[in-house]
N, C-alpha and C positions, 0 to 999 in steps of 0.2 A: 199312632201317636200316644204319648203318655205324659202325664204331669210329673212323673218321677224324675224326669230329666231337667225340669225347670222348677226349682224350689229354693227357698231361703234356708241358709244354714241354721240348724237348731240352736246353736250357740248365739246367733245374732237375731233370731226371730223377734224376741221380746223388745229389742231396742229399735227395730225398724219401724218407720212411720206406718200407721194403720193403712194409709193409701197404698203403700207398697205391698203390705200383706195381702190386701184385697186384690191388687193387681195380679199377683201370682195365684191366689186362691180362686179367683173368679174369671180368669181368662178362658178362652174356648179351647185350650189345649186338651187333647184327648177326645175331641169331638170330630168324627171322621168327615162329616158333611158340613163343616163350619162355613159361615158366610155372614153377610152384613145383617141379616135378620137376627143374628145372635147378639147384636150390639146392646140391645135393651136389657138382656139378661146376663151379660158378661162385661168384662172390663179389659180393654186393650190399651187405654191411655188414661193416665191420672187426670181427674177433673180439673185440678188446680194447675194446669199446664201454663206455660208462660206466653202463649200466643194471645193476641188481642181478642177481646170479646167479639164473637161473631165471625172470626177469621175462617174462611173456607178451607184453609190448610188443616185445621183441626178436624173438619168433616172428612177430608181426604185421608188423613192419617188413620182415623178409625176404620173407614171402609177398607183401606189397604191392609191394615194389620189383621182385620177379621177375615180377609180373603186369601191370605198367603196359604198355599196348599200344605206347607210343611214347616210351621213356625218354629218348632223346637230345633230344627236343623237349618234355620235360615239366619244369615247374618246380613244386616243392613249397613250400608256405608253412606254416611252423610257428609256434608260439607258446610263450611261457614255460611251462615245465613239464618233466616227464621226457622228453617227445618232443624238446624243444629240445637236450637233451644228446647226442642221437644224430645229428642232422642233419649235423654236421661230419664224420661217419664213414660217409656213404652215397655211392653212386655216381650221384647224380641232382642236378642243379642245385636249389638251395633257398635260401629267404629266411627269416630269423628276424624275426618281427614283434613288436611290443609285446604285452603280455598282453591278449588279447581282440579285437584289431583285425585278426586274420588274414583274415577274410572281406572287410574293406574293402580291405586290401592286395591280395588276390587279385582283387578286382573291377577295380581300376586296372591291375594287371599283365596280366590277360587282355585288356583293351581295348588296352593299349599294344602287346602282342605282335601283335595282329591288324593294327595299323597298321604296326608295324616290319617284320613279315614277312608281307606280303599273299600269299595263295596257298599258304602253308605251314601245316600243322596244328601248333598249339602248345597243349598241354594244361596246365592248371593244376589242382593238387590241394592242398586244404587238409588238414592233419593236425594236430589239437590235442586236448587233453584235455577232460574234461567241465567243468572250471572255466572254461576259456577259451571253450568252445562255448556252454554253457547258462547260465552265471552272468555272468561279467564281460563276455563278448563276445556275449551274446544279441541285443542290438540290431543289431549289425553282421551277425550270422549271419542274422537274419530279413530285414533290409533287402536283403541280397544275393539271398535267395530271392524276395522281393517283386519285385525288378527283373529276375528271370529271368536272372541272370548265369550264363554257361555254364561252370561249373566244378564239380568234385566236392568236397564237404565230408566228411571222415572224422573221426569222434569216437572217440578211444580212451577208452572209458568204464570207469574204475576205481572209480567211485561215491564218490569223495572227492578232496580235494586231497592227492595222494600226495607231491608234491615238496616240500611245506612243512610236513609233520608230521601230516597226518591231520585236516584241517578238513572240516566238512560241505559238500557241494555239493548242487545241486538234483537231481542224479541219484543221490544216496545213497538206499538203501532206508529205508523208514519203520522207526523203532525201532533202527536200527543205531547202535552206540556205537563211537566212534573215540577215539584218544588226545587229540585236541583238540576232540571233540564229546561230552563226557562224559554229557550228559543224553539223548543219542540223538535221532535225526531225528524231528521231530514231524509231518511230512506225507509223503504218498506221493511216490514217484519221479516227477519231471516227465516227462510223456509226449512227449518231443521228437520221436520218429518220427511221431506223429500231428500234431504241430504242423508238422513239415516238410511233410507231405502237404498240410495245409490252407494252407500258405504258398506252395505252387506247385512243390514238388519233384516231378520226374517219375519218380524211382526212389528208393525208400526201403527200406533193409534194416536189420533189427536181428538180430544174431547174435553168437556168440562166434568166436574164431579157432582153435578146436580142430581144424577140418577145413581143411587148406590148399587142397584142391580147391575148396571152397566160397568161400573168401576170393578165390582167383584168379578165379572166375566173377563174383562180385559187383563186384570192383574193375574188371575189364575192362568189364562192362556199364555200371557207373556212369560211367566215363570216356567211353565211346563215346556214351552218351546225352547226357551233359553237352556233349560236343563239338558235337552236331548239334541238340539240342532245347532244353535248359535245365538248371537246377540239379538235382543229385542228392545224396543224403545216406546215408552208412553209419554206423551206430552199432555199434561192435565192443566187446564186453566183453573188457577186458584187465586182470584183477584185480591190484591191488597186494598181492602175497602177504605182504609185511612188515606192512602195515597191517591186514590181516584175520586175522593170526595163523597163516599157513601157512608151511611150510618151502619151500626152493627147488625141491623136486621135486613140489610139490602144485598148481602153477598150472594144469597141463593138466587134472587131475581136477576142480578147482574150476570150470573152464569147462564141462566135460562135465556136471557136476551141474546147472549153471545153465541148460543148454540143453534140458533135458528138457521134454516137451510141456506140463507144468503149471507150469513155472518162468518166471521173468521174462525170460529170454533165449532162450526157444523161438523158432525161426526165424520171422520175420515179414517180409513184403515187400509193397510197393505199387508198381505199375507203371502209369503213365498210358497211355491209348490210343495216343498218338503214339509213346511209348517201346516199347510192345508191337509196333507195326508195324515200328519200326526194328530191334528185336532179331530179329524174324522174317526180315527182309531179310538181316541179318548171318548168321543161322543158315543161310539158303539159300545164300548165297555161300560159307560155310565148307564146306557139303556138296558143292557143285559143285567146289570146290578140292580136297577130299579125293578125290572121284571121279576127277578129272583126274589127280591124282598117282598114284592106284592103277592107272589105265589105262596111264600112262606107265611105271610100274614093271613091269607085266605085259608090255608090249611089249619092254622092255629084257631081260627074262628070256628 
C-alpha cells in the first residue's frame, strides 16, 4: 500500500481545510498491519463530523475504516441516513446512492472495477442503516446475495429510522415505542442474519461495536472472503442514543448490555466451508509471516 495514490492536488492543497489535509497526511495508508490500535496515532474520520455527540456509529466508522485491508483500493457505497452524513468526511473513496439501492450500485461498481482494473484487487463495501438494508432496500440486498456478488454488506442496525425522527423499521424490537411509532412494534425483529445465510452469504456476523478488536477481525474477514468467494454480511448494533432515551455517554454501555449471552446482540457467526478454508489459509500465512519477522529481528539483534 502507498500514500502516493491518495493525495490532495498540489494546486488545491493550500485552500483545503486543515482537517482534510490532516486526513490525507495522517491516515494509516502505507501501513501493512493497520488496525484499530492505530486510531490514536492516525486519522480516518474528521473530528467535526455531523453525527451526534456520543453516537456509536462514529466509533464504528473509525474501527471499520482502520480495519479495511486495502483502503486505497476500496470503494464504500452508502445510502440515505445517518451514515450518509459521514461519508464526505472519511479517508476512503465512497459513493452516495439513493435510499435502498446501495447493493445494486455496489453490484455494478464491483463488476466495472474488475473490468477497468484487471489484475488489481478492488474491494467494495456497502454500509447502510437498517431502513436501507432490510426495509426499503431488501429486494436489492437479497438479489445481490442471490447472484453471489463479491462484496461485503455492513448494516448499522439502530433498530429504527433514526435520521428521520424515529419511525419503526423491520429490525426494531417487538414492543418498542418510538417517537413516531407510538403503538409499539407489533412483530419480532426480522432475522436478517439468518436470511443472509439462507440467501448465500458465506460469512455472517451479528454483534455490537463495543469491542474494537472484534470489529477489526470481522471486517477484515468479511472483506477477504467477499474478495475471493462471495457475499458477506455484518449486522452491527449502533444504537441511536437520542431515540432510545440515553445520554451521550451511555452508548457504549447500551451495546455492552445488548451483547450479553441471553440478549439479542450476543455474538453470532456463520462461516461457510469455503470461507473456513480461506480463513485457515490466511491464518497460516500470517503465522509464517510473523515467524519470519521474529527470526529476522533476532538475527539483527
